[in-house]
C-alpha positions as CSV (number, residue, x, y, z in Angstrom):
1,M,-0.3,7.0,-24.3
2,E,-1.4,3.4,-23.8
3,I,-1.8,2.0,-20.3
4,K,-3.3,-1.3,-19.1
5,T,-6.7,-1.4,-17.4
6,F,-6.3,-1.0,-13.6
7,K,-7.9,-4.3,-12.7
8,V,-8.2,-3.8,-8.9
9,E,-9.7,-0.4,-9.1
10,E,-12.2,-1.3,-11.9
11,W,-13.3,-4.3,-9.9
12,M,-13.8,-2.3,-6.7
13,N,-15.7,0.4,-8.5
14,E,-18.1,-2.1,-10.0
15,Y,-18.6,-4.5,-7.0
16,E,-18.5,-2.3,-3.9
17,K,-22.2,-1.4,-4.4
18,Y,-23.1,-5.0,-3.5
19,C,-21.2,-4.8,-0.2
20,K,-22.9,-6.1,3.0
21,Y,-19.7,-7.6,4.4
22,D,-16.7,-5.4,3.4
23,L,-13.8,-7.8,3.0
24,G,-12.5,-5.9,-0.1
25,N,-11.3,-2.6,1.1
26,T,-7.7,-2.4,2.5
27,T,-8.1,0.4,5.0
28,I,-8.6,0.1,8.8
29,N,-11.8,1.5,10.1
30,T,-11.4,4.9,8.5
31,L,-11.4,7.7,11.0
32,S,-13.9,10.6,11.2
33,L,-12.5,14.0,12.3
34,D,-14.3,13.6,15.6
35,E,-12.6,10.2,16.1
36,L,-9.3,11.7,15.2
37,F,-9.6,14.4,17.9
38,E,-10.8,11.8,20.4
39,I,-7.7,9.6,19.8
40,T,-5.2,12.4,19.7
41,K,-6.7,14.4,22.6
42,E,-5.9,17.6,20.6
43,D,-8.0,20.7,21.2
44,K,-10.7,20.4,18.5
45,Q,-12.1,24.0,18.7
46,K,-8.6,25.6,18.7
47,F,-7.6,23.5,15.6
48,L,-10.8,24.4,13.7
49,D,-10.7,28.1,14.6
50,C,-7.1,28.2,13.3
51,L,-8.0,26.4,10.1
52,C,-11.1,28.6,9.5
53,K,-9.0,31.7,9.6
54,K,-6.6,30.5,6.9
55,T,-7.1,32.0,3.4
56,L,-7.6,29.3,0.8
57,G,-4.9,30.2,-1.6
58,Y,-2.2,27.8,-2.7
59,G,-0.5,25.8,0.0
60,D,3.2,25.5,0.6
61,I,4.6,24.6,-2.8
62,K,6.8,21.8,-1.6
63,G,4.5,20.7,1.2
64,N,3.6,22.1,4.6
65,P,6.9,22.4,6.6
66,L,5.3,21.3,9.9
67,L,3.8,18.2,8.2
68,K,7.1,17.3,6.5
69,R,8.9,17.7,9.9
70,E,6.5,15.2,11.4
71,I,6.7,12.8,8.5
72,S,10.5,12.9,8.8
73,K,10.2,11.5,12.3
74,L,8.8,8.3,10.7
75,Y,12.3,7.7,9.3
76,E,15.7,7.4,10.9
77,T,17.8,9.5,8.5
78,I,15.3,11.7,6.5
79,T,14.9,15.4,7.0
80,E,11.9,17.6,6.0
81,D,14.0,18.7,3.0
82,D,14.0,15.1,1.7
83,I,10.2,15.0,1.5
84,L,7.7,16.1,-1.2
85,T,4.0,15.9,-0.6
86,T,1.7,14.4,-3.3
87,S,-1.9,13.5,-4.1
88,G,-1.8,10.1,-2.2
89,A,0.7,7.3,-2.6
90,A,-0.8,6.8,-6.0
91,G,0.4,10.3,-7.0
92,A,3.7,9.7,-5.3
93,N,4.4,6.5,-7.3
94,H,3.3,8.1,-10.6
95,L,5.6,11.1,-9.9
96,V,8.5,8.7,-9.3
97,F,8.0,6.9,-12.6
98,Y,7.3,10.1,-14.5
99,S,10.5,11.7,-13.2
100,L,12.9,8.7,-13.4
101,V,12.0,6.2,-16.2
102,E,13.1,6.8,-19.8
103,P,12.1,4.6,-22.8
104,K,15.6,3.1,-22.9
105,D,15.5,2.0,-19.2
106,E,14.8,-1.3,-17.7
107,V,12.5,-1.6,-14.6
108,I,12.0,-4.7,-12.4
109,S,8.9,-5.0,-10.3
110,V,7.7,-7.6,-7.9
111,T,4.3,-9.2,-8.6
112,P,1.7,-9.7,-7.2
113,T,1.6,-6.1,-6.0
114,Y,-0.3,-2.9,-6.5
115,Q,-0.6,-2.7,-10.3
116,Q,0.7,0.8,-10.5
117,L,4.2,-0.5,-9.8
118,Y,4.5,-2.3,-13.1
119,S,1.7,-0.9,-15.4
120,I,2.8,2.8,-15.2
121,P,6.5,2.1,-16.0
122,S,5.2,-0.2,-18.8
123,S,3.5,2.8,-20.3
124,F,6.9,4.6,-20.4
125,T,9.1,1.7,-21.5
126,S,8.6,-1.8,-22.9
127,N,11.5,-3.0,-20.8
128,V,9.6,-4.0,-17.6
129,K,10.6,-7.3,-16.0
130,L,8.4,-9.0,-13.4
131,L,9.9,-10.8,-10.4
132,K,7.2,-13.2,-9.4
133,L,6.6,-13.7,-5.7
134,K,5.9,-17.4,-5.0
135,K,3.9,-19.1,-2.3
136,E,6.8,-21.5,-1.6
137,D,9.0,-18.5,-0.9
138,N,6.4,-17.0,1.5
139,F,5.9,-14.4,-1.2
140,L,9.3,-12.8,-0.6
141,P,11.6,-11.8,-3.5
142,N,13.9,-14.6,-4.6
143,I,17.4,-13.3,-4.7
144,D,18.7,-15.8,-7.3
145,E,15.8,-14.8,-9.7
146,L,16.4,-11.1,-9.1
147,K,20.1,-11.6,-10.1
148,K,19.0,-13.2,-13.4
149,L,16.7,-10.2,-14.2
150,I,19.1,-7.4,-13.5
151,T,21.3,-5.9,-16.1
152,K,23.5,-2.8,-16.6
153,N,20.4,-1.1,-18.1
154,T,18.2,-1.6,-15.0
155,Q,17.2,1.9,-13.7
156,L,14.8,0.9,-11.0
157,I,13.7,-2.0,-8.8
158,C,10.1,-1.7,-7.5
159,L,9.1,-3.3,-4.1
160,N,6.0,-3.1,-1.9
161,N,6.9,-3.6,1.7
162,P,4.7,-4.8,3.5
163,N,3.2,-6.4,0.4
164,N,-0.3,-5.9,-0.9
165,P,-2.0,-8.4,-1.5
166,T,-0.1,-11.1,0.4
167,G,0.9,-9.4,3.7
168,A,4.5,-10.5,3.3
169,L,7.2,-8.5,5.0
170,I,10.8,-8.1,3.7
171,N,13.1,-7.9,6.7
172,K,16.3,-5.9,6.9
173,E,18.6,-8.7,5.9
174,L,16.7,-9.5,2.7
175,L,16.4,-5.7,1.9
176,E,20.2,-5.5,2.2
177,E,20.6,-8.3,-0.2
178,I,18.4,-6.6,-2.7
179,I,20.3,-3.3,-2.2
180,N,23.6,-5.0,-3.0
181,I,22.2,-6.2,-6.3
182,A,20.9,-2.7,-7.1
183,K,24.3,-1.2,-6.2
184,S,26.0,-3.5,-8.7
185,V,24.3,-1.6,-11.5
186,N,23.7,1.7,-9.7
187,A,20.0,1.2,-9.8
188,Y,17.4,3.0,-7.7
189,I,14.9,1.1,-5.5
190,L,11.4,2.4,-5.1
191,C,9.6,0.9,-2.1
192,D,5.9,1.5,-1.7
193,E,5.6,1.6,2.1
194,V,2.0,2.5,2.6
195,Y,1.5,-0.3,5.2
196,R,4.8,0.4,7.0
197,G,4.4,0.2,10.8
198,L,1.5,-2.2,10.6
199,N,3.4,-5.3,11.5
200,T,1.6,-8.1,13.3
201,T,4.4,-8.3,15.8
202,D,6.6,-5.7,17.5
203,E,9.3,-6.4,14.9
204,K,10.3,-3.1,13.2
205,T,11.4,-3.0,9.5
206,P,13.5,-0.2,8.2
207,S,12.5,2.0,5.4
208,I,14.5,1.6,2.2
209,V,15.6,5.3,2.4
210,D,17.3,4.7,5.7
211,I,19.6,1.9,4.4
212,Y,20.2,2.8,0.8
213,E,21.3,6.2,-0.6
214,K,19.4,5.6,-3.9
215,G,16.3,4.3,-2.0
216,I,12.9,6.0,-2.6
217,S,10.0,5.6,-0.1
218,T,6.4,6.4,-1.0
219,S,3.6,6.4,1.5
220,S,0.4,8.1,2.4
221,M,-2.2,8.9,5.1
222,S,-4.5,6.1,3.7
223,K,-3.5,2.9,5.5
224,T,-1.4,3.4,8.6
225,F,-3.3,6.6,9.5
226,S,-6.8,5.5,8.4
227,L,-7.4,8.8,6.5
228,A,-7.7,7.7,2.9
229,G,-10.1,10.6,2.2
230,L,-7.4,13.2,2.6
231,R,-5.8,11.9,-0.6
232,L,-2.4,12.9,0.7
233,G,0.9,11.1,0.3
234,W,4.6,11.8,-0.1
235,V,7.9,10.8,-1.7
236,A,11.0,10.6,0.5
237,S,14.6,10.3,-0.7
238,K,18.0,11.5,0.2
239,D,19.0,11.6,-3.5
240,K,18.9,15.4,-4.2
241,S,19.1,15.1,-8.0
242,F,16.2,12.7,-8.1
243,M,14.1,14.9,-5.8
244,Q,14.8,17.9,-7.9
245,K,13.4,16.0,-10.9
246,C,10.3,15.1,-8.9
247,M,9.8,18.8,-8.0
248,S,10.2,19.9,-11.6
249,H,7.6,17.3,-12.9
250,R,5.3,18.0,-10.0
251,E,5.0,21.7,-10.8
252,Y,3.2,20.7,-14.1
253,S,0.5,18.6,-12.5
254,L,0.0,19.5,-8.8
255,I,1.6,22.9,-7.8
256,S,0.6,22.3,-4.1
257,C,-1.4,20.0,-1.9
258,P,-4.6,21.4,-0.2
259,I,-4.1,23.5,2.9
260,A,-6.9,21.8,4.9
261,E,-5.8,18.3,4.1
262,E,-2.2,19.0,5.1
263,A,-3.3,20.6,8.3
264,I,-5.3,17.5,9.3
265,A,-2.5,15.2,8.2
266,T,0.0,17.2,10.4
267,L,-2.3,16.6,13.4
268,A,-2.4,12.8,12.6
269,V,1.3,12.3,11.9
270,K,2.1,14.2,15.1
271,N,0.1,11.5,16.9
272,A,1.4,8.6,14.8
273,E,2.0,6.4,17.8
274,K,-1.5,6.7,19.1
275,I,-3.1,6.0,15.8
276,T,-0.8,3.1,15.0
277,K,-1.6,1.6,18.4
278,R,-5.3,1.7,17.7
279,N,-4.8,0.2,14.2
280,K,-2.5,-2.6,15.3
281,K,-5.1,-3.6,17.8
282,T,-7.6,-4.0,15.0
283,I,-5.1,-6.0,12.9
284,T,-4.3,-8.3,15.8
285,E,-8.0,-9.0,16.7
286,N,-9.1,-9.5,13.1
287,L,-6.1,-11.5,12.0
288,K,-6.9,-13.9,14.8
289,I,-10.4,-14.4,13.5
290,L,-9.1,-14.9,9.9
291,D,-6.4,-17.3,10.9
292,N,-8.8,-19.4,13.0
293,W,-11.1,-19.5,9.9
294,V,-8.4,-20.6,7.5
295,N,-7.2,-23.3,9.9
296,N,-10.7,-24.7,10.3
297,E,-11.9,-24.3,6.7
298,K,-10.8,-27.3,4.7
299,F,-11.3,-25.6,1.3
300,V,-8.9,-22.7,1.8
301,N,-5.2,-22.1,2.7
302,Y,-2.8,-19.2,2.8
303,V,0.6,-17.8,3.9
304,K,-0.3,-16.0,7.1
305,P,0.4,-12.3,6.7
306,K,3.1,-10.6,8.8
307,A,2.1,-7.1,8.2
308,G,-0.5,-4.8,6.5
309,T,-4.2,-5.3,6.2
310,T,-4.5,-7.9,3.4
311,A,-4.1,-11.6,2.8
312,L,-4.1,-13.8,-0.3
313,I,-6.5,-16.7,0.3
314,F,-6.2,-19.8,-2.0
315,Y,-9.4,-21.9,-2.4
316,D,-10.2,-25.5,-3.5
317,A,-13.0,-25.2,-6.1
318,K,-13.2,-25.5,-9.8
319,I,-14.3,-22.0,-10.5
320,K,-12.3,-19.0,-11.6
321,S,-11.7,-16.2,-9.0
322,S,-13.7,-13.5,-10.8
323,K,-16.7,-15.8,-11.0
324,L,-16.4,-16.9,-7.4
325,C,-16.1,-13.2,-6.2
326,D,-19.0,-12.2,-8.5
327,I,-21.3,-14.8,-6.9
328,L,-20.2,-13.9,-3.4
329,A,-20.9,-10.2,-4.0
330,K,-24.2,-10.4,-5.8
331,E,-25.7,-13.4,-3.9
332,K,-24.1,-13.2,-0.5
333,G,-23.1,-9.5,-0.1
334,V,-19.4,-10.4,0.4
335,F,-17.1,-7.9,-1.2
336,L,-13.7,-9.4,-2.1
337,T,-11.0,-8.9,-4.8
338,P,-10.4,-11.8,-7.2
339,G,-6.9,-13.1,-7.7
340,E,-7.4,-12.4,-11.4
341,C,-6.9,-8.7,-10.6
342,F,-3.3,-9.7,-9.6
343,D,-2.8,-12.0,-12.6
344,M,-3.3,-15.1,-10.3
345,E,-6.0,-17.7,-10.1
346,Y,-7.9,-19.8,-7.6
347,C,-7.3,-17.2,-4.9
348,F,-8.7,-13.9,-3.7
349,R,-7.5,-10.9,-1.7
350,I,-9.2,-10.3,1.6
351,G,-9.0,-6.9,3.4
352,Y,-9.6,-8.2,6.9
353,C,-9.4,-4.9,8.8
354,K,-12.2,-2.8,7.4
355,S,-15.1,-4.7,9.0
356,K,-15.8,-5.1,12.7
357,P,-15.1,-8.6,14.1
358,Q,-18.7,-9.8,13.9
359,E,-19.1,-8.6,10.3
360,L,-15.8,-10.3,9.4
361,K,-17.0,-13.6,10.9
362,Q,-20.3,-13.4,9.1
363,G,-18.6,-12.7,5.8
364,L,-16.2,-15.6,6.3
365,N,-19.1,-17.9,7.1
366,E,-20.7,-16.9,3.8
367,I,-17.5,-17.8,1.9
368,S,-17.4,-21.2,3.7
369,G,-21.0,-21.8,2.7
370,L,-20.4,-21.2,-1.0
371,L,-17.2,-23.3,-1.1
372,Q,-19.1,-26.2,0.5
373,E,-21.9,-25.8,-2.1
374,L,-19.3,-25.8,-4.9
375,N,-17.6,-28.9,-3.6
376,F,-20.7,-31.1,-3.2
């Protein structure tokens, strides 16, 4: 089966080795197990003793019940029976498309976003329509344009909230407008919510599954919980028929998630508030640095992110984004992702929460230096 090259992942695989200033990764200071126990104040020895006594057979086929119970608390209306664990959010998204999309179906996806959300369904059906998020709309879905794209054959609308790479956040009112459009043709809405809870303010945004009966939420331990190495995610939906399809397809590729990973994830999700507080502190501090840099650097501009760990920075220089980021990586040690990976130009994605404040400042200074060289 043909599928397009995953541009972001290929770029990161190639250029991460040059990294001195990590402004490319989208996680928040990934936790070690020692740090996890320190934050949660859980009994480390008791946890490890219990884990070491477990036999390493297959885990719970539908996911560890204790983990799913804790995950359900991240939602308003979801129970543990509405959740299926997966191999990361990447596995969750793939499972949704594999279970739901037929060759005859139409799929609408926002762009720019994580490429999975349009390239995987494109491998199943040629009827994928892109809803382009525009800078003048603050990178939020344009309702009038969505209405033009939707038809009676639309099976699925794909959103990413908060958005990667722009940091845009769809509020409840706009989500409800999108839901009304989906309802008009009885379409599902998949919302990749891996950055949910990482708002730059105290504003809370509902999950799609709590306000739409045909809503599908995918998420993981990677971003909000800073535990990307667990490779653990989930699908959540109240649509029983859809979830049964997911279970049927999952049995062919996964069977169960690893016992140790689900045990660690349970510990983290149980302490979600503590971890989120730690991560939002990093976001607040680093975004202040980024925002100050943008406002004082005459060769760049952006729409300030409202959530998540990424921003899309536009620059003023007559050089394509892949070339700019190639020079920054190889000559300056600054790891970024070019806009070309999101089918955009003269911009780059910055992951501003992976580095410590001083490293972020130094990396931004290197970018300023190169832009000044290119403009004189």
